[in-house]
C-alpha positions as CSV (number, residue, x, y, z in Angstrom):
1,X,89.9,48.5,126.6
2,X,92.3,49.0,123.7
3,X,92.8,52.6,122.5
4,X,90.4,53.7,119.8
5,X,92.0,54.4,116.4
6,X,91.1,57.5,114.5
7,X,89.1,57.0,111.3
8,X,91.2,57.3,108.1
9,X,89.1,60.2,106.9
10,X,89.8,62.1,110.1
11,X,93.5,61.6,109.7
12,X,93.4,62.8,106.1
13,X,91.4,65.9,107.1
14,X,93.8,66.7,109.9
15,X,96.8,66.3,107.6
16,X,95.1,68.5,105.0
17,X,94.4,71.2,107.6
18,X,97.9,71.1,108.9
19,X,99.2,71.4,105.3
20,X,97.0,74.4,104.6
21,X,97.9,76.0,107.9
22,X,101.6,75.6,107.3
23,X,101.2,77.0,103.7
24,X,99.3,80.0,105.0
25,X,102.1,80.7,107.5
26,X,104.7,80.2,104.8
27,X,102.9,82.7,102.5
28,X,103.1,85.5,105.0
29,X,105.7,88.1,104.2
30,X,108.8,87.7,106.5
31,X,109.3,91.5,106.8
32,X,106.5,94.0,106.9
33,X,106.1,97.6,108.1
34,X,102.8,99.5,108.5
35,X,102.4,103.3,108.9
36,X,100.6,104.8,111.9
37,X,97.8,107.3,112.3
38,X,100.0,110.4,112.1
39,X,102.1,111.5,109.2
40,X,105.6,110.1,109.3
41,X,108.1,113.0,108.9
42,X,110.2,112.8,105.7
43,X,113.6,114.4,105.7
44,X,115.5,115.0,102.4
45,X,119.0,116.3,102.4
46,X,120.6,117.4,99.1
47,X,124.4,117.3,99.5
48,X,127.6,116.9,97.6
49,X,131.0,115.6,98.6
50,X,132.7,118.6,97.0
51,X,130.8,121.2,99.0
52,X,132.6,122.5,102.2
53,X,129.3,123.4,103.8
54,X,127.9,119.9,103.4
55,X,129.8,117.8,106.0
56,X,128.0,119.4,109.0
57,X,124.7,118.6,107.3
58,X,125.8,115.0,106.6
59,X,126.7,114.6,110.3
60,X,123.3,116.0,111.3
61,X,121.6,113.4,109.1
62,X,123.8,110.6,110.6
63,X,122.7,111.7,114.1
64,X,119.1,110.8,113.1
65,X,120.0,107.1,113.0
66,X,118.7,104.8,115.7
67,X,116.3,105.9,118.5
68,X,116.8,109.6,117.7
69,X,115.5,109.1,114.2
70,X,112.9,106.4,114.8
71,X,109.6,107.3,113.3
72,X,111.1,109.2,110.4
73,X,112.0,108.6,106.8
74,X,115.5,110.1,106.1
75,X,117.1,110.3,102.7
76,X,120.4,111.9,101.6
77,X,120.3,112.7,97.9
78,X,123.8,113.4,96.5
79,X,123.6,115.8,93.6
80,X,126.0,116.1,90.6
81,X,125.7,119.7,89.5
82,X,129.2,120.4,90.9
83,X,130.7,117.7,88.7
84,X,131.4,120.2,85.8
85,X,134.2,121.8,87.9
86,X,135.7,118.4,88.9
87,X,133.9,118.0,92.2
88,X,132.6,114.5,91.3
89,X,130.4,112.8,93.9
90,X,130.3,109.1,93.4
91,X,126.8,108.8,95.0
92,X,125.2,111.4,92.7
93,X,122.7,110.6,90.0
94,X,120.9,112.9,87.5
95,X,117.5,111.8,88.9
96,X,118.4,113.2,92.3
97,X,119.3,116.6,90.8
98,X,116.1,116.5,88.9
99,X,114.1,115.9,92.1
100,X,115.8,118.8,93.8
101,X,114.8,121.1,91.0
102,X,111.2,119.9,91.3
103,X,111.3,120.5,95.1
104,X,112.7,124.0,94.5
105,X,110.0,124.8,92.0
106,X,107.2,123.7,94.4
107,X,108.8,125.9,97.1
108,X,109.2,128.8,94.6
109,X,112.9,129.0,95.2
110,X,115.1,130.9,92.7
111,X,117.5,127.9,92.4
112,X,119.0,124.9,94.0
113,X,121.9,124.8,96.5
114,X,123.8,122.5,98.8
115,X,123.3,121.6,101.5
116,X,119.5,121.8,101.4
117,X,117.2,120.2,103.9
118,X,113.6,119.6,103.1
119,X,110.9,118.5,105.7
120,X,107.7,117.0,104.3
121,X,108.2,118.7,101.0
122,X,109.0,122.2,102.4
123,X,112.4,123.9,102.4
124,X,114.0,123.7,105.8
125,X,116.8,126.3,106.0
126,X,117.2,126.0,109.8
127,X,117.9,122.2,110.0
128,X,118.8,120.4,113.2
129,X,119.2,119.2,115.8
130,X,116.1,117.1,115.3
131,X,113.0,118.0,113.3
132,X,109.7,118.2,115.1
133,X,107.7,115.0,115.2
134,X,104.6,114.8,113.1
135,X,101.2,114.8,114.8
136,X,99.2,115.7,111.7
137,X,96.7,112.9,110.8
138,X,97.9,110.8,107.9
139,X,95.9,111.1,104.7
140,X,96.9,107.6,103.6
141,X,97.8,104.3,105.2
142,X,100.7,102.2,103.9
143,X,101.6,98.5,104.5
144,X,105.0,97.6,102.9
145,X,106.2,94.0,102.7
146,X,109.2,92.2,101.3
147,X,108.0,89.4,98.9
148,X,111.4,88.0,98.1
149,X,115.0,89.0,97.4
150,X,114.8,92.7,96.3
151,X,111.1,92.4,95.6
152,X,108.6,94.6,97.6
153,X,105.0,95.4,97.5
154,X,103.0,98.2,99.2
155,X,99.3,98.7,99.7
156,X,98.4,102.4,99.8
157,X,94.9,103.2,101.2
158,X,93.7,106.8,101.1
159,X,91.8,108.1,104.1
160,X,88.7,109.2,102.3
161,X,87.5,111.7,104.9
162,X,90.8,113.6,104.9
163,X,91.4,113.9,101.1
164,X,92.1,117.5,100.0
165,X,93.4,116.8,96.5
166,X,92.1,114.9,93.5
167,X,95.1,112.7,93.3
168,X,98.2,111.4,95.1
169,X,101.7,110.4,94.0
170,X,104.5,108.2,95.4
171,X,108.1,107.4,95.0
172,X,110.5,104.7,96.3
173,X,114.0,105.1,97.6
174,X,116.7,102.7,98.7
175,X,119.0,104.2,101.3
176,X,122.1,102.7,102.9
177,X,124.2,103.5,106.0
178,X,127.9,103.4,106.6
179,X,129.4,104.7,103.4
180,X,132.6,106.7,103.3
181,X,134.9,108.4,100.8
182,X,138.3,110.0,100.6
183,X,137.4,113.0,98.6
184,X,139.8,113.7,95.7
185,X,138.7,117.1,94.5
186,X,136.6,120.2,95.4
187,X,136.5,122.2,98.6
188,X,136.8,118.9,100.7
189,X,139.8,117.5,98.8
190,X,141.7,115.2,101.1
191,X,138.9,114.9,103.6
192,X,137.5,111.5,104.8
193,X,133.7,111.8,104.8
194,X,131.2,109.4,106.3
195,X,127.6,109.1,105.1
196,X,124.4,107.5,106.3
197,X,120.9,107.3,104.7
198,X,122.6,107.6,101.3
199,X,120.1,107.3,98.5
200,X,121.2,104.5,96.1
201,X,118.0,104.2,94.1
202,X,115.1,106.6,93.5
203,X,112.1,105.4,91.5
204,X,108.9,107.4,90.8
205,X,105.9,105.2,91.4
206,X,103.4,107.3,89.5
207,X,100.3,109.4,90.2
208,X,96.9,108.0,91.2
209,X,93.4,109.4,91.4
210,X,91.7,109.5,94.8
211,X,88.8,107.1,94.6
212,X,87.4,107.1,98.0
213,X,89.3,104.7,100.2
214,X,90.1,102.2,97.4
215,X,93.5,100.6,98.1
216,X,96.2,100.7,95.4
217,X,99.0,98.1,95.2
218,X,102.5,99.3,94.2
219,X,105.3,96.9,93.3
220,X,109.0,97.6,93.5
221,X,112.2,95.8,92.4
222,X,115.2,97.2,94.2
223,X,118.8,97.1,93.3
224,X,120.8,94.5,95.2
225,X,122.0,95.5,98.7
226,X,125.6,96.5,99.2
227,X,127.3,94.0,101.5
228,X,128.2,95.4,104.8
229,X,125.7,98.3,104.6
230,X,122.3,98.4,106.4
231,X,119.7,99.4,103.9
232,X,116.1,100.8,104.1
233,X,113.3,100.5,101.6
234,X,111.2,103.7,101.7
235,X,107.9,104.6,100.2
236,X,106.7,108.2,100.3
237,X,103.2,109.2,99.4
238,X,102.7,112.9,98.7
239,X,100.5,115.6,97.1
240,X,101.8,115.9,93.5
241,X,100.9,119.7,93.4
242,X,102.5,120.8,96.7
243,X,104.9,118.0,97.5
244,X,103.4,117.7,101.0
245,X,103.9,114.3,102.6
246,X,100.6,112.4,103.0
247,X,102.3,109.4,104.6
248,X,105.5,107.5,104.4
249,X,107.1,104.3,105.7
250,X,110.5,102.8,106.0
251,X,111.3,99.0,105.9
252,X,114.6,97.5,107.1
253,X,114.8,93.7,106.7
254,X,117.5,91.4,107.9
255,X,119.8,90.0,105.3
């Protein structure tokens, strides 16, 4: 008996299904990270290349790379308030100094200083060797995806049963590893310094009202990556009044 041929309509339907299936797979983000049930610890280091006390803190932050720092969001903000005496830090930006002042105000500190470490919005004078892992239940869930070159989107979903504040806020950072400088001035003049988790971009994402468990989408356009330096795209969700971390996530994509 000769083999039976498939009806034309069946072939068309199968081809259409295959096309839709392939399109669905193609539409999926190639690089995605999702937060877990516990709060991801967020480390902020405020540092300056002209400060003689900062290299040990920079080395401590570098030690958090890899397995030792998995499950954390680490950010080294280089500040520029020593620039006026010639201690120029090439990674500094006014926005980073402004953020440190905001952190100091929330912690009721008399001023800012370097190096300063901050854990989940709280001043951490006794930093190192590794901050304690977070076991506190997250007050928000985050799914962060890369949509295209330097294009990212996050969905933030508050955990309605754990909300203690009427609103939440968020910010983005781009951090990079493997930077170094031959310092020209300041207390570290002539020193060769190495840096990881260097903040290259800091963008405030705004403040949002808690509306039960309604998800909120946040879009982000990052600066281009620096060739030869691994980068991370970070989103931190926090209480705008206290600065306390509600949840955070870090995404590192190939290429």
